[in-house]
C-alpha angles and dihedrals in degrees: 000000000000118000121212118197124213095244146131116251122200118223097019122236093250091051090054091049093048090055099041108035098063089058093060124097093233095053117119134169132035114339091205124086101009109180133186116260100178141324141209135192138213127207124248105217089215092050093227105104126057111222118195133159116203124196115209139176140174115230110305093342127119122296111248126204116222116181114195136184124204119208135182092221136021117284108238114245094007103101092124090060096048111113099179144298125262136193116241113192092215104032099031124222114005128195110219118208137186092252094218088078095046116094092210090059093044090055093047093048095047093046093048092051099041098040096043095248132160141213119301120263112248134218129184119222114210114176091329095314114116126205130174118255122212108235116240090226141014126226131191133192117217099212129100104199115144093195115038091166128211111333118211127182111241108168144343126211132174116232132183102297094344145062122232112220109192114200134173091258105035146359108242128198109204110198109228091183104054117213097037106140097220129090136159094243130242126091117349146206113220132178146188136194137182111292093022113112108223129340124305131213113253103168142350130208134196 
């Protein structure tokens, strides 16, 4: 279960994405006016790292998939994946990473795909009162494994319109440009959100 606090965040997530995403090799479309389309979260079993994937687009341009992790301290050896820091009025300073280079995200992504998981349930905490939040999108893994094993992050490489996340249990192509019809086969992560006709491929693992 992911917990969202009633807090102010400076800079906002969309402001960070608008600055960072156009500098990436997979970026396509208009770099002005990126807006959030939908988002989904995964759970960190240790409840230390926030894991959120935000889908954005500019106007009628392509939908882009931006996975982020939020940490309360820097991740050792991961400077190349650091997007920025932000100030959270409840949790304090947060280090925001491109999640593809974060081992906690790699484990959550691989497990969701291979074990047939889904997005995390979400609650909002307002002055100690918790209430469920309806997710803005749903995701589903196609696998059926009952024992994924220990997932370790091995390597990360940008491809044309995707990022390859190599783990100890599977090679995963995360589509940065959502809606591309290609995939490398294997088990998949698909998603849907209001206004989207049918499910769309988000990632594939083999």
